[in-house]
N, C-alpha and C positions, 0 to 999 in steps of 0.2 A: 717446658716452654720452647716454642719453635719460632724463630724469626724469619719473616718473609719480606724481601724487598719487592715493592710493587710499583707498577706504572698503570694508569687507567685513564681512559677517555670519558669516564663518567663525570657528569656535572656534580660539583661538590658544593655543599653549603657549609656554614660554620656551625659548630667548631670542627676543625679538621681531625681532631682526636676521636670523634664519635663515628663509629662504623655506619650509623644511619644517615650520615651526611652525604654518603656516596650514592647517588641516585641511579635510576634506570634510564636517565636521559643523557644524551651526549653533551659533553661540555665543550667550551671554546678552546681549552688548553689541556694538555696532559697534566695529570696530578701524580706526584710521586711521593713515596714515603716508605716507612718500615713498620710492619705490623707484627705484634707478638701474639701467637696463638697458643691457647692452652686447651687441654682435654680432647685433642684429636685422637680418634680411634680408627685405625686403618680399615677395620671390618664394618664400621658403621658410617654410612654415607652422611647422615645428619648429626655428626658429632663435631665437637670443637667450637671454640668461640674466640673472638678477638679480645684479648685482655687490654691491649694498649696500641695506639698508633702514634708514631713520632717521626721526626725528620721529614715533615711534609713540605712540598714546594710545588709551584705551578710553572709549567713550561720548561722545566729543567729538573735534573736530579738534585736533591738536597745533597750537600757536601758529605753528610754522614752515609747516605745511601750510595753515593758514588764511591766513597772510600771502601765500603763493604765489597763492592764489585771489583774495584781495583786490587784489593788485597786477597780476593778469593783464589783458591788454587785452581778450581774449575767452576764454570757457570752453566746452569741449565735455565733456558728461557721457556716458561710454561704458559700455555694458553688453554683456558678452561672451556667447558662445553656449554650446552644450552641450559636454560632454567637455573642459572646460578646468580643469586644476589651477590653484592659485594662481599659480605661475610662468607657466603658459600664459596666464592672464588678463592678467597684467601685461605680458608681452611683446606680446600682441595690442594692448594699449593703446599700447605704445611704437611698434608698427607704424603706428597711426593718427597719432600725433604726428609720426613721421618723414615720412609722405607729405603731411601737412598742410603741413609746412615746405617742401615742394617746390612748393607752389601759390601763387597770387597772392591778394591781398585779405586778408580777415580770417583765412582758413585759416592763413596763414603765422605769425601771431602769436597762435595759440590754444593755451591750456593744456588738456591732456587730463587729466580727472579720471575715474578708473575705479571702477566699482562691481563687486565680485567676489562672486558668490554661491557656495555651497559644492558645486560639482561636483568629483568625485574625478579627473576627467580621464581616465577609462577609455576605451580604444578600444572603440567600440561593436561593430565586427566585421561589419557588413553593408554594406561600402562598394562592392560591385560586384554589385548585384542588379537583374537585368532592365533594363539601361540602354536597350534598344531599344523598350520598351513605349510605345505612344501614350498620350495623356492619357485617352482613353476606356477603353483597356485597363487603365490604372492604376486607374480607378474600379472596374472589374470585379474586379480583384484585391483592392482595398481592401474592397469590399463583401462579398467572399467570406471575409473575416476571416483573411487570410494571417498566419501567425506566422513572423517572421524571426529568425535567430540574433542575439542581442544586444538583443532588444526589451526584456527586463527591465531591462538597464542604461539603456537610453534612457528608459523610463518612470520609473525612479528619479531620473534627472537632471531630468526634466520636473516631478516632484513637488517636488524641491528648489527649482527655479526658481519655481514657483508659491508655495511657502511663504516665499519671500524678498520678496514684494511689499511687505509692511509695512516691512521693513528698508530697502528701496529708498526708500520715501517718507521715512523718517527720515533717510537719507543725503542725500536731496534737500534736506530742510530745513536740514541742516548746511551744505551747499554754498551754498545761497541766503543763509543767515545770514552766511557768510564773505564773500560777494560784496558785502554791504552795500547801501546805497541805489543805485537806478538811476543809471547814469553815461552821459553823452552818448556815443553811437556805440559803446558796449560791447554785445556780443552774447553770448547764452547759447544753446547748442545741445544737443540730445539725439541720440545715435546708439545704436540697439540692433541687434545682429547675431544672426541665427539664433534660437536658443532664448531669447536675451535678450528677444525680443519676447513670448514666453510669460510671462516674469516681468513685463514692462511691462503686458501685457494684464490680468494678475491684479491688479497694483497699481492700475491705473486703473479697475478695477471695484469698488474698495473705497470705502466711504462717506467715509473721510478724503481721498480723491483730490482733487487740486486742481481748482478750478472756475473758474480764471482763467488768462489767458495768462502762461506762465512762460518758454517757449522762443521764440526768434525763428524757428528752423527745427527740425523734428524729422525724423530720417532713420531709416526702418524698412527695414533692409537684409537681403535674403534671409530674410525673416521666417518662422521656424518656429512660426507661430501659426495657429490655425484660421481659415479664410476662409469667407465666406458666398457661396453661388452667386447668390442673389438678395437685393435689399434686403429688410429694413432692414440698414444697416451694423451690424456688431458694436458693442456699446456702448463697448468700450474704444477703438475707432477714433474714435468720436464724441468721446470724452474727449480723445484725442490731438489732434483738431482744435481743441478748446476751449483746450487748454494750449499751443498753438503757432500761430505766424503761418501756417505751411504745414506739412503733413505730406507728406513725400516717400516713396513706397513703391517701392522698387527690387526688381524681380523678374526671374526668368529661367526659361523653360520648359526650359532645358538644365541646370538645377541638379541634379546627381546626388544631393546630400545630401537635398534636399527631395523629390526623386522617391521616395527610400526612405521618408522621413517620411510622405509621402502614403499609402503602403501601410501602414506601421506604425500610423498613427493612424486609418486608415479614413476620412480626410477631407482635402480639399484644403488646401494650405498657402498662406498669403497671399503669400509670397515666391516661389512656384512659378509660379502662373498670374496672380496679381494680379486675379482676377475679382471679388474681394469688393468690393462697392461701386463697380464701374466707372462706374456712373451718377454717382457723386460726383466722378469725374474731370472732369465738366463743371460742378462747383460750386467756388467759391472755397474754398481751404483744403486741397484734396487734389490731389496730383500723382502720377501713375504713371509710372515710368521702366522701360522694357523693356530689359534688358541681355542678352537671349538671344543676340544676334548676336556678343557679345564672348567667347563660349566659347573660341575658339581663342587669344584674347589672355590669358585667365585660365589661364596655363600655368606650371608649375614643372618644373625639370629632374628633380626627384626625386618629385614628388607628383601628376603627371598633370594631367588636364584636368577639374577638378571643377565649375567654374562656380559655386562657392559663395563665393569670396573676391574677386570682381571689384571690390569697393569699395576694395580696396587694391592689387590687382595690375594693374588695367587703367587706364592713364593717362586714357583718355577718360571713364571713370566718375568717377575722382578729380576731373577738371576740372569735371564736371557738379556734383558735390557742392560743390566750392570756389566755383563760380559761385552756387549756391543760398545758400551761407553769406554771400555778398556781397549777397544780395537780388536777384540777377539771375534771368532766366528767367521763364517764365509763372507766374501765380498759381495756375493749375490746368491740367488737361489731361493728355494722354499724350505722353511723349517717348520716342523710340526711338533708342538709341545704337548706331550701326553698328559693324561690325568694323573694326579697323585693317588687317586683312589679308583683304579681300574676295576671294571666289572669282573666278578669271579668267572673262571672258565666253566663252560657247560659240563654237566656230569657225563661220565662215560655212557655209551649206548647201553640201554637196558636198565639203568639205575634210576630212571625217572628224573623229574625236575627238582 
């Protein structure tokens, strides 16, 4: 059983203990609580269920949830991606807590606090579109304005994510308040996955956005947010640099989900090529982590080879994140994570294939 402290701007019905009560519509106040998740399997995206929800409150953290945060040795604030219902969002957060517990250093003793924005969790429906296109061909298709099945559902989720930016900042204030005064050796992390980065981008572009360092490390994983081909860096990434000791951008050119997003949005995604602000990879504060070679390791018996969930499925990526949480690794630059199953070397000349 895995406990997840959550904050959400979803409109909630009664009873608060029922996961189905947390809708896909925005609510008037933040709802907070603690969820217990059972049966989560890191390799299976559609695994795990909420066994119980307790310590719920509206507009503030319940005392029990606040106490969990106050007592935690370290805290990671997690924002989920698109097409996640409330149960999906909470089980994704449980995945994060489960793999953190497998790693060394601060990761092992880190409390996961989830922010869930009101996605309905609808299957988008275009998960196998032109997987063999080169990046240049993707640009051509995107510029042609291709319309893919399911695009309306995707853009509806994107609008919900962007509209949740202010709620995210309010949730962040509650978590920081519960953490209390800085404590020696305690660390505070931020992780945004997929469309959660679109939410973060909009939040950090708001005038109330923080302008001081809050997080020790920020992890932008498979970011489904627009990238810039050339400097200057998008303003929200500059803000991410300001609010964090280091911003780690994990990307993969084999990410099938972001390949589709590239076409649907008509613009390159940060987590697909990582080219946005690559010059900043040579500046303190930004680190780019290329996970392309881990595609064969990001495998599920039932869900194929998507290359979008490497942050929890691939041990070498998990170890890299855990090391960064411990303050290890370069302050900036490009890191390439190799495959755990590299292709065999070619046979010597004259010996055939």
